N, C-alpha and C positions, 0 to 999 in steps of 0.2 A: 348280385348287387355289389358284393365286395370287389369284384373285378372292375365294375364300372367306376367305383370310387378311386381305385388305383389308377385307372386310365385318366380320370379327371385330374388327379394330382400330377400325373406326368405332363398332361397338356398344359395345365396352369403353370408349372415350372418352366416348361419349354417356351411358352409365350413371354414369360417375364425375362427371358434371356435375350430378347431382341429389343430394339429401341424404336421400331416403327409404331405409328399410332394405329388405332383400330381402323380408322378410315383408310389409311395407307395400305393396311393389310387387305381390307375388302377390295380396294381399287386394284391392287396387284393381282388378286384372284379373279378379277373380272366381275365382281359382285356389286359394282356401283353403276346402275343404269340411269337413274335420275335422282337428283337431290336438290333440296331447297337451299337457297343462299345462306351461308354462314353456318352450315351444319358442322363443319370441322371444329368450330369453337364449342359446339354442344356435346360432341362425342368424346367426353373426357371421363376419367374414373369418377364414380358417384352419380353419373347421369342415369336417369331412368328412361327406358324405352319399352314400347309394347308392340306385340304382333298378335293380331286376331285372326280367327278363322271360324267358319260356320260348322255346326255339328251335324253334317249330312251323313256321317257313317259312324259305326261303332268302334272304329280304330283309326289311328293316324295312318297315312300311307306315304309313299315316296314323294308325292306332291307336297306334303307337309314337312318333309325331312329337312329341306334347306332352311326353312324358317327356324326350326329347332336348332340346327347347326349354327346359324348366325347369332341366335340368342346365346348359345353356349360360348361362342367366341367372345361376345360382349361381356359375359361373366368373367372370362379369362382375362379381360382387360380392365376388370375392376368396376364394371357398370352393374346397374340393377335392371332386372328384366321382369316384364309382365306378359306372360303368355295368356291369351284370352280366348278360351273356348266360348264362342259367342252364341249362347242360347237365345238371347233376345232377337238378334238379327236373323237367326235360323228360322224363327217363326214367320219371317217374310220371305227370305231367299235372295241371295245375291245374283243380280242379273249379269254381272261382268262375265264376258266370254260365253254367254249362253244364247242359243238360238231361240229358245222358248222358255216360258216360265217353269220353274221347278215345281213339282207337286209339293203341297204343304205337308210337313211332317207333324205328327201329333205331339202334344206336350210331353206325353209319357215316353215316346221314343227319343225326343230331344234330351230329356232328363237322363235317360239311360246312357245315351251317347256321351253326355257331359261327364258322367261318373267314370266311364271307361277311358275317355281321352285324358281326363285330369290325372288319372293314375299313371298313364303312360308318360305324360309330361313331367311328372314329379320324379320318375325314374331317370329320365334323360336330362333333366335340369336340376341337379342336386343343389339344395340350399333352402333356406327358410326366409320369410319376410324380414327385412325389406329387400334382400338380394334377389330372391325369387318369390313372386307373388302371383298366384293363379286367380283370376277374377272372371266373372261371367256378366256380360252386359245385360242379361235379363234382370239383374238386381236393380237396375235403374230404369231400363226401357219399359218394363212391365208396370212400373209404378207412376210414371209421369202421364198426366192426362193429355188428351189431344189438343185442347185449347192452350194449355200451358206449354206444350211442345212447340206449337205454332208461334207463340209469343217469344219463347226463349231461343228457338232455332230457326224456324221457317222464315221469319221476317228478315233474316240476314242473307237470304239466298235469292237472287233474281232468277226467274224462270228461264230467261234466255241463257244464263250461265249453266243451269242444270241441263238444258237441252243440248248443250255443246259437248257433253261427256260422250266419249266414243261408244260406251256400252248402250247409252240411250239412243244415239243417232243410228247405230246399227240395227237395233230392234225396231225403231220406228219406220225404218225402210222396209221392214218385212210385213207380210200380210197380217200376222197375229198381233203385231204391235207390242205394247207394254202396259201392264196394269199400274194403277196409281201406287199400289203397295210396293212394287219393284222400283218405281220411279223415285219413291221417297227413301229408298235404301241408302243413298249417298248422304242424306241428312242424318240418318240414324248413326252411320259410321262417323260422321263428323261430330255428332254429339258424344259418342263414346270417347273420342280424343279429348273433348272439353272436360268431361267428367274425370277422366284419368289425370288430366293436367291439374285440375283443381284439388282432387282428393289425394293424389300420390306424387305430385310434382313431376309427372311424366311429360317430358318435353320432346320426345322423338317417337315417331311411328315408323315401322319398317314393314315391308311386304313386297310381293312380286309386282312387276310392272303393270299388270292388269288392274291393280288397285290404285294406281297413281292418282287418278282423278278424285277418287273418294278421299285419299289421304290429304290432298291439297285442300279439299273442302274443310277438313278438320283444322288445318293450319289457319285457313282464312277465318273460320268461326272463332277460334281463340283470339286472333288479332282484332276482329271486329267487336267481339263481346267483351273481352278483357283488356284489350290494348297491349297484349303480351305476345312474345315470339315463341312459336313452336316450329318443329322441323319434321321433314319426311325424307325417307330414302327408300328407293326400290332397287331390287335386283332383277336381272333379265329373266324372262321365262326361258326354260331350258328346252331347246329344240335341236334336232340333229342338223348340223350345218350343211350337210349334203342333201338329205332327203326333206328337210323342213318339218319332219314329224315331231310332235310334242313328246317329250321324255316322260316316262313314268309307268308305262304298261309293257307287259311281255309281248312277244311276237304273236301270241294267241289273243291279245287284247285284254288280258286280265290285269287288274290293278295289283300292285305290289304293296302289301300291307305291312305295318310294323308289328302287328299282333301275330305271334307265332302260330296261333290257332287258325289264322286266316291265310297267312303265307308262311310256309315252313321255312325255318332259318336256312336250310340247305338251298331252297329255291331262291331265297333272298340273296344268298352268296352268289349263286349262279347268275342271277340277273345282272350283277355288277361285273362279274368276271367275263361275261359274254358281251359286254357293251362294245360297240363299234370303235375301231381305232380313231375314227373321225371325232368321236365324242370323249374318248378316255382322258386326254390331257385336261380338257375343260372340267370334266367331272371331278378329277382328282383335286384340282385347284379349288373348286367350289366346296367340296364336301370334306376334304382332308384337314386334319388339325396339324399336319406336319408343317415345318417351317419352309420358307421360300428356298433355302439352300437344299433341304432334303428333297423337296419336290423337283427342283431343277436337276439334282443328281439322278433321281429315278427316271425323269424324262430323258436324260442323256443316255442312260443305260438302255432304256426301252427303245430309243431310236436306232441303236446299233443292232438290235435283234427284236423286232416287234413280234415275231413268232413266239417268243417266250411269254408274252402277255404279262410281263413283269408289272407294268403300270396297273393293269386291270386286277391283278392279284393283290397288289398293295391296297387298292381301293376297296375291293370286296372284303378283304380281311378287316381293315380298319372300321368300315361301316357295320359289318356284322358284329364286331366286338363292341362298338358303340351302342348298337340297338339291343343285341341279345346277350352280350357278355363275352368275355375272353374264352371261357371254356367251350361254349358253343361255336365260336369262331374257329378255335383250334380244331374241333371235330370236323366242321365243314371243310376246312382247309385240307386236313389229312385225307378225308374221303374223296375229295375232288382230285387230289394228287394220285390216289390209288386208282380211281376209275379211269382217268384220262391220260395219265403219264406212266403208271406203273403196272402192276399185275393185280387183277381183281381178286386173286386168291389171298391177297394180303388183308382183305377185309376181316375184321373181328366180328363176333356176335353183337357186340355193342354198336359197332359201325352199322351193321345191317338193320338192327332194331331202330336206329336213328334215321337212316336214310330211306327205309322202305315207306315211311310216311310221306316222303317228298317225291317218290317215283311212282310210275304206274305199278300197281300192286294187286295181286289176286291170290286166293288160296285154292288148293285142291285137297281132296281127302286121302289120296293115295298116289304113290309114285307110279303105280301101274296105269293111271289115267293121264299121265303127262305125255304130251307131244310138243315139240318145238313149234310145229306149224300152228297148232291150236293156241299155244301160249302167246305167240306174236299177235294173233287176232284178239285174244282175250285182253291183252294189255294195251291194245290200241296202237301197237307198233307196226301193224299191217292191216290192210282193209279186208283181205280175204285169204283163204287158204292157198289159192293159186299164187298170190303175191308172196305169201310166206315161202312157198316152195321155190320161187325164183330167188328170193333173198338167200335161202339156205344153199341152193345150188351155186350161187355166185360168192359164197363165203361172206355174205353181207350180214349174217346173224350168227351169233355164237351163244352157247349155253354153258355156264360153269356151275357145278353143284358144290355148295359149301355146307359143311356141317351136317350133311345127309338130309337137310331139310329145305334149303333155299336154292332155287334155280335163279341165278343172276344172269339175265338175258341182255345181250348187247346187240343193238342194231346199228350198223355203220360205225362211225367213230364217236358219236356224241349222245346216242340215245340208249337208255337203260330201262329195264323193268325187272320186277321180282315176283316170282311165283313161290309161295310157301306151302309146304306139305303139312297139313295140320292133323 
């Protein structure tokens, strides 16, 4: 945690050294997709903004990370932030971008997820109220009655306007349609904004572009109900500009979690260091806290030698330090350099102990039972003994014994596994 506070101090000082506004910074980075009129006047030091997300998992993941980073930027510009793990709306389920209705989660699971995600948020967004205030919309959504909600919220929204929302139109065109519970989700999110506006003087809501319709409903509710002005800003959904694939999962289709127990920090580091050249410049601008001049310098150097993967290395190190701390980032960086650029014999016992949790790993009881052919199959680096034999014959697989206990096995240039003699 000490390393994260040090990083925060550096970021805060760095941002105070330039004179562009928060909105100008977001715009340069490509993080302004849609915004309501006049928001540039609202995004000033002392402004309170919120970002909410449903509690569908027990950890934040890469899909959440951009929201956290934008809030952290806002803090660096002197604003106040409200991250909202939304237990209330999780009871219903957000239909945005979904082909079918989500299975309903139990209240016990939602409560567990809220505790775990709140802990993560407070580590990534250092500060106390009013600078950082974590709230849960279950605190008000579970207390308001149906008739009261209809009078205070429902009467302000024409059905035809609600039907025009993209998430609604898409689902109604499908055979399974949309439940009333999901249909009402946009009203619940609008009511959240109203509550936060009245209780905490929160005037800005931020989110990904898939939430734009819901955010605008909140702005409209505040205008109609209170006669006051609120604002919304969205950032673009992250997709590969060449393939069109949504960003956030490994090549194997696994989610990348911020909890080290769910995604090992070494795997987290590798996810970013292996990102495509087509996406790397965009990701650095989106996620990095480096200044415009620093990023442009890195991009210039990277463009002269993309094979160095300088840009990806900068991105992987900075985000691993942000999420897991500088000590872990240093270890991931060192081990990556040894495995892919230097000599595997440079690994220390501490390095092996750390990285074996992130690589294919197995144990055997005696060195007499070890064979490279079997090890490749056991580790999932080959499908059969015959494939193992071909790899070995073509020098496509190597075994290095370290400390008399560990067989560090390499397949090709990028795949590793470890067999430990216990």
